[in-house]
N, C-alpha and C positions, 0 to 999 in steps of 0.2 A: 664289311670288307670291299673295297674299291677292286676292281679287276686287275689294274696294275699291282696293288697289293698283292692281292691271290697270287699273281704270277710272279712277282718276289719273293713270296714265300714258297712257292713249288721250286724256283731255279735254288734256292738255299738248300730246302730238303733234297734236291736231286742231288747237288754237291755234297751234302754229309754224307749221303750213302754210297756216292764215289769214296768220301775218304776212310768211311769205316770198313767197308769191301777190300780195299788197297792195305788198310793196316792190320788185318787180321791175315790176309795172304802174306804179306812181309815179315809179319812178325812169327808165322810159323818156318817161311823159309830161314830167316836168319837165325833164332834157335837151335834148328836142326843142323844148318851148316856152323854155326858157332860151337854146339858142344861136339860133333862129329868130327870139326876140324880144329879142335883144341885152341879156339880162340877169343878170348876175353872180351877183346874189343869189339866182337861182332856181337858177340852174347850182351854187352852194353847195348849195342843197336839195337838189338832185340827186346830189351826191357825198357827200350823207350817207345819203339812202336807199338807194346803191348801197354805202355801207358795209353799211348794214341789212340787205343782203340777204345780206352774209357772215356778219353776227353771229347773222340768225336761223337760217341753215344750222348754225351752230355749237351753237347752243340743242337746236337738233331731235338734232343729234348726241350732244351730252349728256344729254339726257334719254333715249334709246335708250339708251346705255350705264350711267348711274346706278342705271337700274332693273333692273339684272341681279344675280340674286341672289348671297347671297354663296357664297364657293366656300374653297377651302383657303387659298388665298395672299391672298383679300380677306377675313376671317373677319365683318368688320363693314359688308361689302357694298360696292359702287363709286360711294356719292352724294358722296364727297369731292373727284369730279371736277365735279361741278354748281358752286361757287365758283371753282374752278380755269377752268372754261370761261367763267363772268364776267369774269375778270381778263383773259384774251385780249378778250374784245367790249369792255371798257374802253380796250383798247390802240388797238384795231382805232379804236374812236369818238376818242380823243386823235390819233391821225393823222390822221384828217379834219378833227377841228379846225385842227388845224396848218396843214395846206394849204389848208383854206378862208382862215385868218387872212391867211395870206404872202400868196395870191392878192388877196385883197382890197384888201391895201396895196399890191400893185403898182399895182392897177385904180385906187386912191383918187390915187395920185400921176401917171396918164394918162388925159389928157382922151380922151373918147368919148362918142357920141352915148346918148341916153338909150335907154331901156327900152322897147318896145312896149305899146302898152295893152291887147293881146289876154293879157298874162301875168298880168294880175289877173284875169281871169275863170278861166283855167286856177286859180290859187292858192285861189280862196274854196272850189271843193266839197274840196280836199284838204287844206284846214284843218279844216273838219267832219269830214269823214271820219276824218282823223286822230284827233281829240280823240276821237271815239268810239269808233276801235280802242282807244286807250289805255285807255278805261275798259273796254272789252271783255275785253281781257287779261288787265290788272290784276286784275278778277275773277275769272277762270280762274287767276289765279297765286295768289289768296289760297284760291282752291278746292283746289289741288293742293298750294298749301304750297310752291312751287318757286321759288327766287330768280333761278334763270336766267330764269325766264319772267318774273318782275318787273322782271328789267335788260330785257327785250323788250319789255315794256309801255311803259318809260319811253324805250324810243326812239321810239315813237309818239308819246309827248307831247312829246319833242325836237325830233322831226319839224314837229309841229302847231306849236310854237312858233318854229321857223326859217322855216317856211311864213306865219308872221305879219308877221316882222321884215321878211320878202323883200315882204310887202303892201303895208307900210307905207313902207319904203323905196321903192320902186317907184311908188307913189300921190305922195309927195313927189318924186322925178325928173319925174314927169309933170305934176303939177299946179301945180307950183312954177315951171317954165321953165327957163331958162336960168341957169346957176351953180350950177342940184341936181342934176346926171345925177350926182355922186359919189354921191347918197344910199342909191342902191340897192346901193353897194359897204360902205357903213357899215352898212348893214343886213345885209350877210353878216359882217361883221366882229363884230358884236355877236351873229348866231347862233353864230359861232364858241364866241363867251366863255360861251354858255348851256351849250353841249354839253359843254366841261370841267367845269362847274356840275354836269352830271348827270352825269358818269363820278364825280364825288365820291360823288354819291346812289346810283348804283349802285356802287361799289369799298366804299363802308364797311361794307355788312351783310355782301357776303362775306368782307371780311376778318375780321370778327368771328365767322362761321361756323369758318371754317377754323383759329381761333385759340382756338375751344373757350367764347368769353367767356359769362359769364352774362346772357343777354339773352332767357331764356323763363318767365318769372315766371309768366304767365298759367296756358301749360302744366305748371308745377310746382306750383301751386294745384290744378289741375284734378287732375291724379295723386295728391295728397296726401287729397283729395276721396273721388275713387272707392276708392282704398286702404284707406279706415277703414271705408266700406261694408261691408267681407268680416267675416263673423264669425270671430273669433277673432285679429283684429288690435287691438293695445292702442293704437298711436301709431305716427305717423313721424317718423324724424328725418331724417339727411342724404338731400337727394335732389338729383341732380345729370343735367343734361339736354344734351347733345349734338345738332345736327342733322348728318343724311347725306344729301343730297340732297334729297329732300322727304319725310323721314319723319326722327323722333327715336330716340336711341338713351338710354334711362334709368337710371339705378343708383339704384336706392332702398334704405334700410333701415327694415325694420322691426322695432318690439318688440312682443312676442308673451307671453303669460303664460310665465314660467319654469319652473315647473312641469311642461308638459306633455312629451309624448316630442318627439326628434328627428323623428322621422315625422310624429308630428302638425304640427309647425312648417314642416316640408319641405311637407306637405300646404297648409298656408295660405298659404304663398308662390307655390304653382302656383296657387291659385286668385287670389291677386291680380292676375297674371301675365294668366291669363286674362280676368279683368274689365276691366283696364286696356286689353288689344288688343283687347276686344268693345266697349268703349264709346269707345275713342280708336283709330281706323283707322290715325291717321299714325305711332304706335307701331310701329318695326320689331323694335325690341329691349328688353326690361323684365327688368334683372339684379337680382335682390333678394337683401341680405345680411338677415340675421333675427337678433334680440338680445333677451335675456332681459328681461323688466319689475323682476325682483326675483331674488335668489338662491334657486335649488332648496333647499326645505327640506332638513331633514336628522332 
């Protein structure tokens, strides 16, 4: 593993430490405040935070495993585990959303007392912190090119939105008075729908990654541009890119002068490989196919 790859892995792992510790702390606060404050919206929020602990832990394990070097059984490395981890995370979130929706409907149909005022004081700082967490984790996800870390970032955004929903629902229940006690539960039901929407946003890119969809046009452009700077490269033809974990696998067809020797063409292809890996650290593998630009003269 190169120094750049080691650095990316360490950044990703430190980011998951942050997510796990934050989710543990907030889950405890939300469970306590939700039960003592008679707020199912806050309890629903706590359910999501609890599931996020498990999800962040899965992301942590996935990042640890996907960055193992290639071996005889896995010549392309272990990066494909990352989208699989994302699928499991989505399943966890969907389960949480289903539980929240079911309990919300039960509570809406059951008369109960309104939530306590102090629950609003608990939610306000949580909303701010969770949105800041989303921004920070998403920044790290883009920096490391990790789809699993992006899903972890969306957990923070989802948590922030569900907390906003809980805040609004509790406020309506408290300040509108009798007859609006269920506003808290309607907020929890809304939160479950938003969680499901976020599940799709997390799932779709991971599915594209596992299916090798053509979705890296910006990287292809950079690869072609850099390859043409190498002396001896006449043009680039086919260029296919797949993503594996935090890194890309590149298949590139080069056109070189058809009158040079095989040895010279081989040397040019190695120069292209070295140049690409040097300038684009997220390239784990570069496979070059060399083609002549014209028939060899006789």
